[in-house]
C-alpha positions as CSV (number, residue, x, y, z in Angstrom):
1,X,36.5,48.5,-33.8
2,X,39.0,49.4,-31.2
3,X,38.4,52.4,-28.9
4,X,40.4,54.1,-26.2
5,X,39.1,53.9,-22.6
6,X,40.8,56.6,-20.6
7,X,44.6,57.0,-21.2
8,X,45.7,53.4,-20.2
9,X,43.2,51.0,-21.8
10,X,42.0,50.0,-25.3
11,X,38.7,48.1,-25.9
12,X,39.2,45.8,-28.8
13,X,36.2,43.4,-29.1
14,X,32.7,43.2,-27.6
15,X,32.2,40.1,-25.4
16,X,28.6,40.7,-24.4
17,X,25.9,43.3,-23.8
18,X,23.5,43.9,-20.9
19,X,21.0,46.5,-19.7
20,X,23.8,48.4,-17.9
21,X,26.3,48.5,-20.6
22,X,28.8,46.5,-22.8
23,X,31.6,44.2,-21.8
24,X,34.7,44.5,-24.0
25,X,37.9,42.4,-24.4
26,X,40.6,45.0,-23.7
27,X,44.3,45.6,-23.3
28,X,46.0,47.5,-20.5
29,X,49.5,48.1,-19.2
30,X,49.6,44.7,-17.6
31,X,48.0,42.7,-20.4
32,X,44.4,41.6,-21.4
33,X,41.5,42.8,-19.3
34,X,37.7,42.9,-19.4
35,X,36.2,46.4,-19.6
36,X,32.6,46.9,-18.6
37,X,31.6,50.2,-20.3
38,X,28.4,51.6,-18.8
39,X,25.7,53.2,-21.0
40,X,26.2,56.8,-22.0
41,X,23.1,57.9,-20.1
42,X,24.6,56.5,-16.9
43,X,28.0,58.0,-17.6
44,X,26.4,61.5,-18.0
45,X,24.7,61.2,-14.5
46,X,27.0,63.3,-12.3
47,X,25.5,61.8,-9.2
48,X,26.4,58.3,-10.4
49,X,29.9,59.5,-11.3
50,X,30.3,60.7,-7.7
51,X,29.2,57.4,-6.4
52,X,31.8,55.7,-8.6
53,X,34.5,57.7,-7.0
54,X,33.2,57.0,-3.5
55,X,33.1,53.3,-4.1
56,X,36.5,53.1,-5.8
57,X,38.4,52.1,-2.7
58,X,36.0,49.3,-1.6
59,X,35.8,47.8,-5.1
60,X,39.5,47.9,-5.8
61,X,40.3,46.4,-2.4
62,X,38.1,43.3,-2.9
63,X,40.6,40.4,-3.7
64,X,39.6,36.7,-3.5
65,X,40.1,33.7,-5.8
66,X,36.3,33.4,-6.3
67,X,35.8,37.1,-7.1
68,X,36.5,38.8,-10.4
69,X,38.7,41.6,-9.2
70,X,38.1,45.2,-10.3
71,X,41.5,46.6,-11.3
72,X,40.5,50.2,-12.1
73,X,37.5,52.6,-12.5
74,X,37.7,54.9,-15.4
75,X,35.8,58.3,-15.6
76,X,36.8,60.0,-18.8
77,X,34.4,62.3,-20.6
78,X,31.4,60.2,-21.6
79,X,33.1,57.0,-20.6
80,X,32.4,55.3,-17.3
81,X,34.0,51.9,-17.0
82,X,35.1,49.2,-14.7
83,X,38.3,47.4,-15.7
84,X,38.3,43.8,-14.4
85,X,40.3,40.6,-14.6
86,X,39.7,38.7,-17.7
87,X,38.3,35.2,-17.0
88,X,38.8,32.7,-19.8
89,X,35.6,30.8,-19.8
90,X,31.8,31.3,-19.9
91,X,29.1,32.3,-17.5
92,X,26.8,30.0,-15.6
93,X,23.7,31.0,-17.5
94,X,25.3,29.8,-20.7
95,X,26.1,26.5,-19.0
96,X,22.5,26.2,-17.9
97,X,21.2,27.0,-21.3
98,X,23.2,24.2,-22.7
99,X,22.7,21.5,-20.0
100,X,19.4,22.7,-18.4
101,X,20.5,21.4,-15.0
102,X,23.7,20.2,-13.4
103,X,24.6,17.1,-11.5
104,X,24.2,17.8,-7.7
105,X,27.9,17.4,-7.0
106,X,28.9,20.0,-9.6
107,X,26.1,22.4,-8.6
108,X,27.1,22.2,-4.9
109,X,30.8,22.8,-5.7
110,X,30.0,25.8,-7.9
111,X,27.8,27.4,-5.3
112,X,30.3,26.7,-2.5
113,X,32.9,28.7,-4.6
114,X,30.5,31.6,-4.9
115,X,29.7,31.5,-1.2
116,X,33.4,31.8,-0.4
117,X,33.6,34.8,-2.7
118,X,30.6,36.4,-1.0
119,X,32.1,35.7,2.4
120,X,35.1,37.8,1.5
121,X,32.9,40.6,0.1
122,X,30.6,40.7,3.1
123,X,33.6,40.7,5.5
124,X,34.8,43.9,3.6
125,X,31.3,45.4,3.9
126,X,30.3,44.9,0.3
127,X,26.9,43.4,-0.7
128,X,26.6,42.2,-4.3
129,X,22.8,42.6,-4.5
130,X,22.5,40.9,-7.9
131,X,23.7,37.3,-7.5
132,X,22.5,35.2,-10.5
133,X,23.9,32.8,-13.1
134,X,24.7,35.6,-15.5
135,X,27.1,37.1,-12.9
136,X,28.9,33.8,-12.1
137,X,31.9,33.1,-14.4
138,X,33.4,29.6,-14.9
139,X,37.2,29.6,-15.4
140,X,37.7,27.0,-18.1
141,X,41.5,27.2,-17.6
142,X,41.3,26.4,-13.9
143,X,41.6,23.0,-12.3
144,X,38.6,20.8,-12.3
145,X,36.8,20.4,-9.0
146,X,34.2,18.0,-7.6
147,X,31.8,16.6,-10.3
148,X,34.0,18.0,-13.0
149,X,33.1,21.6,-12.1
150,X,35.3,24.5,-13.2
151,X,36.3,27.2,-10.6
152,X,33.5,29.7,-10.2
153,X,34.0,33.5,-9.8
154,X,31.4,36.1,-8.9
155,X,31.5,39.3,-11.0
156,X,29.8,42.7,-11.3
157,X,30.3,43.5,-7.6
158,X,29.1,47.0,-6.9
159,X,27.3,47.7,-10.2
160,X,23.8,47.4,-8.8
161,X,24.7,49.5,-5.8
162,X,26.3,52.2,-7.9
163,X,23.3,52.5,-10.2
164,X,20.8,52.3,-7.4
165,X,20.8,55.9,-6.3
166,X,17.9,57.3,-4.2
167,X,17.1,59.8,-7.0
168,X,17.1,57.2,-9.7
169,X,15.0,54.6,-7.9
170,X,13.1,56.7,-5.3
171,X,11.0,54.7,-2.9
172,X,8.9,52.9,-5.5
173,X,11.7,51.1,-7.4
174,X,13.9,48.1,-6.7
175,X,17.1,46.9,-8.2
176,X,17.7,43.3,-9.2
177,X,16.4,40.4,-11.3
178,X,12.9,39.2,-10.1
179,X,13.7,35.5,-9.8
180,X,16.5,36.1,-7.3
181,X,15.1,38.9,-5.2
182,X,14.9,38.4,-1.4
183,X,11.5,39.1,0.2
184,X,12.8,42.0,2.2
185,X,13.9,43.8,-1.0
186,X,10.4,43.3,-2.5
187,X,9.0,44.8,0.7
188,X,11.2,47.9,0.4
189,X,13.7,47.2,3.1
190,X,17.4,48.1,2.6
191,X,19.5,45.2,1.3
192,X,21.9,43.5,3.7
193,X,24.3,40.6,3.2
194,X,21.4,38.1,3.7
195,X,19.9,39.1,0.3
196,X,23.0,37.6,-1.4
197,X,22.4,34.3,0.5
198,X,18.8,34.2,-0.6
199,X,19.8,34.8,-4.2
200,X,22.6,32.2,-4.1
201,X,20.2,29.6,-2.6
202,X,17.9,30.4,-5.5
203,X,20.8,29.8,-8.0
204,X,21.5,26.4,-6.3
205,X,17.9,25.4,-6.6
206,X,18.0,26.4,-10.3
207,X,21.2,24.5,-11.0
208,X,19.6,21.3,-9.5
209,X,16.0,21.7,-10.9
210,X,16.5,23.6,-14.1
211,X,14.2,26.4,-13.0
212,X,14.0,28.9,-10.2
213,X,11.7,28.2,-7.2
214,X,9.4,31.2,-7.5
215,X,9.9,32.2,-11.2
216,X,7.5,32.0,-14.1
217,X,4.8,34.2,-15.3
218,X,4.4,38.0,-14.9
219,X,7.1,39.7,-12.9
220,X,4.6,40.9,-10.4
221,X,3.5,37.4,-9.7
222,X,7.2,36.4,-9.2
223,X,7.7,39.1,-6.6
224,X,4.5,38.1,-4.8
225,X,5.6,34.5,-4.6
226,X,8.9,35.5,-2.9
227,X,6.9,37.1,-0.1
228,X,4.0,34.7,0.3
229,X,5.0,31.3,-1.0
230,X,7.0,28.4,0.6
231,X,9.6,26.7,-1.7
232,X,8.3,23.5,-3.2
233,X,10.5,20.4,-2.4
234,X,12.9,18.9,-4.9
235,X,12.6,15.1,-5.0
236,X,15.8,13.0,-5.2
237,X,18.3,15.0,-3.2
238,X,19.6,14.3,0.3
239,X,17.5,15.7,3.1
240,X,20.5,17.5,4.5
241,X,21.0,19.5,1.3
242,X,17.3,20.2,1.0
243,X,17.2,21.6,4.6
244,X,20.2,23.8,3.8
245,X,18.4,25.3,0.8
246,X,15.2,25.8,2.8
247,X,17.1,27.6,5.5
248,X,18.8,29.9,3.1
249,X,15.5,30.7,1.4
250,X,13.9,31.6,4.7
251,X,11.6,34.7,4.5
252,X,13.3,36.2,7.6
253,X,16.9,37.4,6.8
254,X,18.1,36.5,10.3
255,X,17.2,32.8,9.7
256,X,19.6,32.4,6.8
257,X,23.2,31.2,7.1
258,X,26.1,33.6,6.6
259,X,28.1,33.1,3.5
260,X,31.1,31.6,5.2
261,X,28.8,29.0,7.0
262,X,27.0,28.2,3.7
263,X,30.3,27.5,1.9
264,X,31.5,25.3,4.7
265,X,28.2,23.3,4.9
266,X,28.1,22.8,1.2
267,X,31.6,21.3,1.1
268,X,30.7,19.0,3.9
269,X,27.7,17.7,1.8
270,X,29.8,17.0,-1.3
271,X,30.4,13.3,-0.3
272,X,26.6,12.8,-0.1
273,X,26.0,13.9,-3.6
274,X,29.1,12.5,-5.3
275,X,28.2,10.6,-8.4
276,X,24.5,11.5,-8.4
277,X,23.0,12.1,-11.8
278,X,21.1,15.3,-12.6
279,X,17.5,15.3,-11.2
280,X,14.7,14.1,-13.4
281,X,12.0,16.7,-12.8
282,X,10.0,18.9,-15.1
283,X,9.4,22.6,-14.7
284,X,5.9,23.2,-13.2
285,X,4.7,25.6,-15.9
286,X,6.8,24.1,-18.8
287,X,3.7,22.6,-20.4
288,X,0.9,25.1,-21.1
289,X,-2.7,23.8,-21.2
290,X,-3.6,22.7,-24.7
291,X,-6.7,24.9,-24.7
292,X,-5.0,27.8,-23.0
293,X,-2.0,28.6,-25.3
294,X,-0.7,32.1,-24.6
295,X,-1.6,34.6,-27.3
296,X,2.1,35.5,-27.7
297,X,2.9,31.9,-28.5
298,X,-0.1,31.6,-30.9
299,X,1.2,34.6,-32.8
300,X,4.8,33.3,-32.9
301,X,6.0,31.6,-36.1
302,X,5.7,27.9,-36.1
303,X,9.4,27.4,-36.7
304,X,10.4,29.8,-33.9
305,X,11.2,28.0,-30.6
306,X,9.4,29.6,-27.7
307,X,12.0,30.2,-24.9
308,X,11.0,28.5,-21.6
309,X,12.9,29.1,-18.4
310,X,12.4,30.4,-15.0
311,X,14.0,33.9,-15.2
312,X,11.7,36.7,-16.6
313,X,13.4,39.2,-18.9
314,X,12.5,42.7,-17.9
315,X,14.3,44.8,-20.4
316,X,11.6,46.1,-22.9
317,X,12.5,45.3,-26.4
318,X,15.7,43.5,-25.5
319,X,17.0,40.9,-28.0
320,X,16.8,37.3,-26.8
321,X,20.6,37.1,-26.8
322,X,20.9,40.1,-24.6
323,X,17.9,39.8,-22.3
324,X,19.6,37.2,-20.1
325,X,22.6,39.3,-19.6
326,X,21.0,42.3,-17.9
327,X,23.0,43.4,-14.8
328,X,20.1,45.1,-13.1
329,X,16.5,46.2,-13.8
330,X,14.3,48.7,-12.0
331,X,10.8,47.6,-11.0
332,X,8.0,49.1,-9.1
333,X,7.6,47.8,-5.6
334,X,4.2,46.2,-5.3
335,X,1.7,47.7,-2.8
336,X,0.8,45.6,0.3
337,X,-2.6,44.7,-1.1
338,X,-1.0,43.4,-4.2
339,X,1.4,41.2,-2.2
340,X,-1.6,39.8,-0.2
341,X,-3.6,39.2,-3.4
342,X,-4.2,35.5,-3.0
343,X,-0.9,34.1,-3.9
344,X,-1.0,31.4,-1.2
345,X,-1.6,28.0,-2.4
346,X,-0.1,28.6,-5.9
347,X,3.4,27.2,-5.2
348,X,5.0,25.8,-8.3
349,X,5.5,22.2,-7.4
350,X,8.0,20.2,-9.6
351,X,6.5,17.3,-11.5
352,X,8.0,13.9,-12.3
353,X,9.4,13.9,-15.8
354,X,6.6,13.4,-18.4
355,X,3.8,14.0,-15.9
356,X,1.1,16.3,-17.1
357,X,0.8,19.8,-15.5
358,X,-2.1,20.1,-13.1
359,X,-5.0,21.9,-14.7
360,X,-3.8,21.3,-18.3
361,X,-6.0,19.7,-20.9
362,X,-3.7,16.6,-20.8
363,X,-4.1,16.4,-17.0
364,X,-7.9,16.7,-17.3
365,X,-8.0,14.0,-20.1
366,X,-5.9,11.7,-17.9
367,X,-8.3,12.3,-15.0
368,X,-11.3,11.6,-17.2
369,X,-9.8,8.4,-18.5
370,X,-9.0,7.4,-14.9
371,X,-12.7,8.1,-13.8
372,X,-14.0,6.1,-16.8
373,X,-11.7,3.2,-16.0
374,X,-12.7,3.3,-12.3
375,X,-16.4,3.4,-13.3
376,X,-16.0,0.5,-15.6
377,X,-14.1,-1.4,-13.0
378,X,-16.9,-0.7,-10.5
379,X,-19.5,-2.0,-13.0
380,X,-17.5,-5.2,-13.6
381,X,-17.1,-5.7,-9.9
382,X,-20.8,-5.1,-9.3
383,X,-21.7,-7.5,-12.1
384,X,-19.3,-10.1,-10.8
385,X,-20.8,-9.8,-7.3
386,X,-24.3,-10.2,-8.7
387,X,-23.3,-13.3,-10.7
388,X,-21.6,-14.7,-7.7
389,X,-24.7,-14.2,-5.6
390,X,-26.9,-15.8,-8.2
391,X,-24.7,-18.8,-8.5
392,X,-24.6,-19.2,-4.8
393,X,-28.4,-19.1,-4.6
394,X,-28.7,-21.5,-7.5
395,X,-26.4,-24.0,-5.8
396,X,-28.3,-23.8,-2.6
397,X,-31.6,-24.3,-4.4
398,X,-30.1,-27.3,-6.3
399,X,-29.1,-29.0,-3.1
400,X,-32.4,-28.5,-1.2
401,X,-34.7,-31.4,-0.3
402,X,-38.5,-31.4,-0.9
403,X,-39.0,-31.1,2.8
404,X,-36.7,-28.0,2.8
405,X,-38.8,-26.6,-0.1
406,X,-41.9,-27.2,1.9
407,X,-40.4,-25.5,4.9
408,X,-39.7,-22.4,3.0
409,X,-43.2,-22.2,1.3
410,X,-45.6,-19.7,2.8
411,X,-48.3,-21.1,5.1
412,X,-51.7,-21.5,3.7
413,X,-54.6,-19.9,5.5
């Protein structure tokens, strides 16, 4: 059902929903647009409305081929909306849901596009703060790039910053999606441009591996890993690309590359990954122990597929189709003793495809079979050695002379 947004725009059809609001296909004076209509409770927040007005100039001035431009900000009664360019395509999360992982060449090309968009934003003093596959759009009408990739555009600039007011989050909340949060945000430090680099490196890892480096399990455990764990290596990619990922996932913000440097370096690496197939690795926690099936999965209907992927949905009661599209989520910042609660040594190391997960019942069964096989082999070897010794002794005895026999007999008293 169509509805008016301000005096210049009409929202005709819902394109998607998220925790911050609803995205509509709309019409404006200059043609089709995308309209992000924020939730009514956000629109009724006078402080948030004031922040919208303050950020208007910065958001409207951000123009780049790899950024979804904001054309207008509408504040009208209970409506609070961002009017954006309409991108004919899909988002990167949908592509990942379909393909699970991308070929390295396509992954590197997409992330290089996003890095270029971030470079323009950072130069204008704008930090995205919520870089993730849901906020990367693929322009299906644009020219194909390396590896058959479509042009990538970063969207939802400023939404996290607008909603993250001191009164709303206080000192015990953080804004963002857990899998992509830089360690300094988890520790309560103000977000700078380096947080976008960390999140984008996490996206690159996910495009290559099919899962995020620190995701999986309870959100608190995910946050702890960001602060305490070292990223586990991905087998099968050039060392130069791996070192670039490691540098951009550094715990210290100053150690990470700038967005412009990251985009340049990634494009330089494209020849190294040209023609490479997608990696053949399994998610570390993709296979639960047979005797440790989570209660939620035991209670699920047999014909209902349990969703498995790195990102942790944090919107209580969200429908599966919407939980991946959340723009931001508030979470409590863990206390220092929680962050130091023994997370070291639990890094999620990727496994070769088909290999059992360490600690699972299958892994223990394989280990038992290996021990039994080794034990049986040891018995066979020992038996063979005994038979060999007996045969050697028998041959010696058979070739001995009577005199030799007498020489070996004990002396009589």
